[in-house]
Z-matrix of the N, CA and C atoms (Angstrom, degrees):
N
C 1 1.441
C 2 1.525 1 108.59
N 3 1.319 2 116.77 1 69.22
C 4 1.465 3 120.19 2 -174.67
C 5 1.521 4 114.57 3 -66.86
N 6 1.320 5 119.01 4 -19.55
C 7 1.461 6 120.39 5 -176.94
C 8 1.528 7 113.24 6 -92.59
N 9 1.338 8 117.92 7 3.85
C 10 1.461 9 121.45 8 -179.97
C 11 1.526 10 108.88 9 -90.40
N 12 1.323 11 117.75 10 128.66
C 13 1.468 12 119.67 11 -179.54
C 14 1.528 13 111.79 12 -63.06
N 15 1.305 14 115.51 13 143.69
C 16 1.447 15 123.08 14 174.77
C 17 1.516 16 107.87 15 -125.72
N 18 1.324 17 116.16 16 158.69
C 19 1.458 18 120.63 17 -177.40
C 20 1.519 19 108.95 18 -123.51
N 21 1.323 20 116.88 19 132.39
C 22 1.455 21 122.33 20 171.77
C 23 1.525 22 107.81 21 -93.49
N 24 1.321 23 116.40 22 134.41
C 25 1.462 24 120.73 23 -174.69
C 26 1.533 25 110.37 24 -135.26
N 27 1.353 26 117.18 25 66.44
C 28 1.471 27 118.73 26 -176.22
C 29 1.523 28 114.16 27 -61.43
N 30 1.314 29 118.55 28 -25.89
C 31 1.470 30 120.74 29 178.18
C 32 1.528 31 112.42 30 -86.86
N 33 1.331 32 116.45 31 -4.11
C 34 1.469 33 124.51 32 174.23
C 35 1.527 34 113.62 33 61.79
N 36 1.325 35 117.70 34 27.08
C 37 1.456 36 120.29 35 177.38
C 38 1.530 37 111.43 36 -69.42
N 39 1.334 38 116.64 37 -41.76
C 40 1.465 39 119.25 38 178.86
C 41 1.523 40 111.66 39 -70.20
N 42 1.329 41 117.20 40 -35.16
C 43 1.463 42 119.54 41 175.70
C 44 1.523 43 109.84 42 -56.55
N 45 1.327 44 116.27 43 -44.54
C 46 1.462 45 120.73 44 178.61
C 47 1.526 46 111.02 45 -66.83
N 48 1.333 47 117.38 46 -43.13
C 49 1.466 48 120.72 47 -178.62
C 50 1.531 49 111.85 48 -62.73
N 51 1.345 50 116.37 49 -34.32
C 52 1.467 51 120.48 50 179.35
C 53 1.523 52 112.18 51 -92.86
N 54 1.325 53 116.31 52 7.61
C 55 1.467 54 123.00 53 176.97
C 56 1.533 55 112.36 54 59.33
N 57 1.327 56 115.93 55 39.88
C 58 1.461 57 121.11 56 175.83
C 59 1.526 58 108.51 57 -87.21
N 60 1.316 59 115.75 58 124.08
C 61 1.466 60 122.51 59 -172.31
C 62 1.518 61 112.30 60 -93.50
N 63 1.309 62 114.44 61 169.84
C 64 1.457 63 122.15 62 170.27
C 65 1.533 64 107.58 63 -77.36
N 66 1.316 65 115.55 64 144.00
C 67 1.453 66 120.33 65 178.44
C 68 1.517 67 111.53 66 -77.91
N 69 1.321 68 114.77 67 159.36
C 70 1.456 69 121.97 68 175.46
C 71 1.524 70 108.39 69 -102.90
N 72 1.298 71 116.86 70 162.54
C 73 1.463 72 122.25 71 -176.22
C 74 1.525 73 111.89 72 -50.74
N 75 1.326 74 117.93 73 -48.68
C 76 1.469 75 120.28 74 -175.78
C 77 1.526 76 113.37 75 -67.94
N 78 1.323 77 117.60 76 -21.78
C 79 1.462 78 119.38 77 175.30
C 80 1.528 79 110.52 78 -69.33
N 81 1.306 80 116.75 79 -29.88
C 82 1.460 81 121.34 80 -179.07
C 83 1.525 82 112.62 81 -95.42
N 84 1.333 83 117.49 82 -26.90
C 85 1.461 84 121.11 83 -176.78
C 86 1.525 85 112.07 84 -107.75
N 87 1.331 86 118.05 85 4.34
C 88 1.452 87 121.45 86 -179.56
C 89 1.520 88 112.35 87 -71.50
N 90 1.320 89 115.92 88 165.13
C 91 1.458 90 122.50 89 -176.73
C 92 1.530 91 112.50 90 -56.74
N 93 1.322 92 116.96 91 -43.02
C 94 1.467 93 120.77 92 -178.67
C 95 1.532 94 111.42 93 -58.89
N 96 1.320 95 116.51 94 -43.11
C 97 1.462 96 120.85 95 -178.81
C 98 1.523 97 111.30 96 -72.65
N 99 1.321 98 117.11 97 -40.62
C 100 1.465 99 120.57 98 179.10
C 101 1.527 100 110.23 99 -63.08
N 102 1.330 101 117.37 100 -45.17
C 103 1.473 102 121.36 101 178.52
C 104 1.526 103 110.16 102 -64.14
N 105 1.331 104 117.18 103 -44.05
C 106 1.464 105 120.69 104 178.59
C 107 1.520 106 111.92 105 -61.93
N 108 1.318 107 116.51 106 -39.83
C 109 1.470 108 120.65 107 178.30
C 110 1.524 109 110.94 108 -65.75
N 111 1.322 110 116.60 109 -41.48
C 112 1.467 111 120.65 110 179.19
C 113 1.529 112 110.43 111 -63.69
N 114 1.327 113 116.90 112 -43.45
C 115 1.477 114 120.52 113 178.42
C 116 1.528 115 111.04 114 -61.21
N 117 1.320 116 116.36 115 -44.04
C 118 1.470 117 120.35 116 179.18
C 119 1.524 118 110.40 117 -62.96
N 120 1.323 119 116.78 118 -42.75
C 121 1.464 120 120.93 119 -179.99
C 122 1.527 121 110.34 120 -62.25
N 123 1.337 122 116.36 121 -46.22
C 124 1.470 123 120.65 122 -179.43
C 125 1.531 124 111.91 123 -66.33
N 126 1.331 125 116.79 124 -24.11
C 127 1.467 126 120.94 125 177.64
C 128 1.531 127 111.48 126 -84.59
N 129 1.323 128 116.74 127 1.38
C 130 1.453 129 120.00 128 175.95
C 131 1.517 130 115.54 129 98.26
N 132 1.321 131 117.91 130 2.97
C 133 1.471 132 121.10 131 179.44
C 134 1.518 133 109.32 132 -84.47
N 135 1.319 134 116.86 133 134.07
C 136 1.453 135 121.89 134 179.53
C 137 1.518 136 109.03 135 -126.14
N 138 1.314 137 114.43 136 146.40
C 139 1.458 138 119.92 137 178.52
C 140 1.510 139 109.23 138 -76.54
N 141 1.310 140 115.66 139 133.43
C 142 1.461 141 120.97 140 175.90
C 143 1.516 142 110.11 141 -84.47
N 144 1.294 143 114.74 142 -163.25
C 145 1.461 144 121.38 143 178.82
C 146 1.525 145 109.62 144 -61.79
N 147 1.310 146 115.89 145 131.83
C 148 1.458 147 120.87 146 178.80
C 149 1.518 148 109.48 147 -75.52
N 150 1.328 149 115.67 148 127.78
C 151 1.461 150 121.85 149 178.53
C 152 1.522 151 109.04 150 -136.32
N 153 1.298 152 116.13 151 155.30
C 154 1.457 153 120.61 152 174.43
C 155 1.514 154 112.81 153 72.52
N 156 1.296 155 115.69 154 -159.83
C 157 1.461 156 123.61 155 -176.31
C 158 1.524 157 109.34 156 -88.06
N 159 1.307 158 117.37 157 105.23
C 160 1.468 159 120.94 158 -175.73
C 161 1.523 160 112.92 159 -71.39
N 162 1.323 161 117.85 160 -13.40
C 163 1.465 162 120.60 161 178.97
C 164 1.529 163 113.25 162 -94.77
N 165 1.327 164 117.49 163 -2.72
C 166 1.464 165 120.76 164 -178.72
C 167 1.524 166 109.65 165 -69.47
N 168 1.319 167 116.54 166 123.19
C 169 1.459 168 121.00 167 178.36
C 170 1.533 169 109.38 168 -79.29
N 171 1.326 170 116.61 169 142.35
C 172 1.459 171 120.40 170 -179.71
C 173 1.531 172 112.24 171 -85.64
N 174 1.299 173 114.19 172 173.47
C 175 1.454 174 122.30 173 174.19
C 176 1.514 175 108.70 174 -159.04
N 177 1.316 176 115.70 175 166.23
C 178 1.466 177 120.76 176 178.12
C 179 1.525 178 107.27 177 -134.81
N 180 1.326 179 115.75 178 136.70
C 181 1.464 180 120.38 179 -175.60
C 182 1.517 181 109.91 180 -139.53
N 183 1.327 182 115.53 181 143.40
C 184 1.458 183 121.31 182 172.50
C 185 1.517 184 106.84 183 -111.81
N 186 1.328 185 115.00 184 119.64
C 187 1.451 186 120.31 185 177.48
C 188 1.516 187 108.89 186 -104.86
N 189 1.324 188 115.81 187 137.98
C 190 1.463 189 121.27 188 179.17
C 191 1.518 190 107.88 189 -143.27
N 192 1.325 191 115.15 190 123.74
C 193 1.472 192 121.81 191 179.36
C 194 1.532 193 111.72 192 53.08
N 195 1.332 194 115.07 193 43.07
C 196 1.450 195 120.40 194 173.81
C 197 1.510 196 116.75 195 80.82
N 198 1.324 197 118.15 196 9.31
C 199 1.461 198 118.55 197 178.24
C 200 1.528 199 110.29 198 -137.38
N 201 1.313 200 115.39 199 155.98
C 202 1.457 201 121.58 200 178.63
C 203 1.528 202 107.98 201 -79.95
N 204 1.330 203 116.58 202 119.87
C 205 1.467 204 119.98 203 179.44
C 206 1.531 205 112.20 204 -107.09
N 207 1.326 206 117.67 205 -16.62
C 208 1.461 207 122.34 206 175.26
C 209 1.526 208 107.30 207 -144.79
N 210 1.336 209 115.25 208 143.32
C 211 1.455 210 118.87 209 176.26
C 212 1.528 211 109.78 210 -145.34
N 213 1.308 212 114.44 211 150.14
C 214 1.459 213 121.43 212 176.24
C 215 1.516 214 107.08 213 -139.71
N 216 1.331 215 115.99 214 118.99
C 217 1.461 216 122.36 215 177.08
C 218 1.522 217 107.74 216 -105.14
N 219 1.315 218 115.98 217 118.55
C 220 1.462 219 120.76 218 -179.52
C 221 1.529 220 110.39 219 -66.71
N 222 1.322 221 116.15 220 134.27
C 223 1.457 222 121.14 221 171.11
C 224 1.522 223 109.90 222 -91.37
N 225 1.335 224 115.60 223 -19.64
C 226 1.456 225 123.45 224 179.79
C 227 1.525 226 107.14 225 -146.33
N 228 1.327 227 118.07 226 149.37
C 229 1.464 228 119.10 227 175.45
C 230 1.534 229 112.17 228 -61.19
N 231 1.330 230 117.31 229 -19.26
C 232 1.462 231 121.36 230 -179.72
C 233 1.528 232 112.93 231 -82.80
N 234 1.320 233 118.35 232 -8.84
C 235 1.470 234 120.66 233 178.87
C 236 1.517 235 110.65 234 -62.39
N 237 1.317 236 115.99 235 144.44
C 238 1.459 237 121.32 236 176.56
C 239 1.525 238 108.31 237 -131.00
N 240 1.329 239 116.81 238 108.12
C 241 1.471 240 118.75 239 178.74
C 242 1.523 241 110.98 240 -68.33
N 243 1.301 242 115.74 241 161.06
C 244 1.464 243 121.80 242 173.59
C 245 1.532 244 106.30 243 -82.65
N 246 1.337 245 115.53 244 87.77
C 247 1.467 246 120.23 245 -175.10
C 248 1.524 247 111.86 246 -60.17
N 249 1.328 248 117.26 247 -42.46
C 250 1.464 249 119.18 248 -179.42
C 251 1.525 250 110.95 249 -67.28
N 252 1.321 251 117.28 250 -39.47
C 253 1.461 252 120.55 251 176.36
C 254 1.517 253 112.08 252 -63.32
N 255 1.318 254 116.29 253 -36.58
C 256 1.466 255 120.08 254 178.18
C 257 1.513 256 111.51 255 -67.26
N 258 1.319 257 117.66 256 -27.67
C 259 1.461 258 121.66 257 -173.94
C 260 1.524 259 113.56 258 -76.29
N 261 1.317 260 118.21 259 -9.02
C 262 1.468 261 120.65 260 178.80
C 263 1.516 262 108.93 261 -78.73
N 264 1.295 263 116.18 262 118.05
C 265 1.462 264 120.98 263 -179.94
C 266 1.524 265 109.86 264 -70.79
N 267 1.344 266 117.43 265 147.35
C 268 1.461 267 120.82 266 -177.10
C 269 1.519 268 113.62 267 -53.19
N 270 1.348 269 118.58 268 -43.30
C 271 1.461 270 119.62 269 -178.51
C 272 1.526 271 112.28 270 -70.18
N 273 1.326 272 117.57 271 -20.55
C 274 1.461 273 121.47 272 177.76
C 275 1.532 274 111.23 273 -81.63
N 276 1.336 275 117.24 274 -24.16
C 277 1.463 276 120.09 275 -175.25
C 278 1.532 277 111.92 276 -89.50
N 279 1.326 278 118.22 277 -8.80
C 280 1.455 279 121.12 278 179.53
C 281 1.512 280 110.33 279 -92.16
N 282 1.363 281 117.31 280 145.09
C 283 1.476 282 119.03 281 179.96
C 284 1.508 283 113.38 282 -66.86
């Protein structure tokens, strides 16, 4: 989804505002993450230079008219939210 805006937050203010936590060892070294990393590697994806807080857990949020209408908190770095499903606004999904 290259046309979707993303935000860089090196001071981690938004991470705190959205209550995104630091990961624990097993979230990064667990089977799900190891398998996901292996699949990405075999598909040709390589990790670039490590920057920032490597233990910061990600999240995905849809904001509409100043409020959060969808949220996804990763339990593992290997989690992949349904980005397109998240993009459906509540009033659009009702008959």
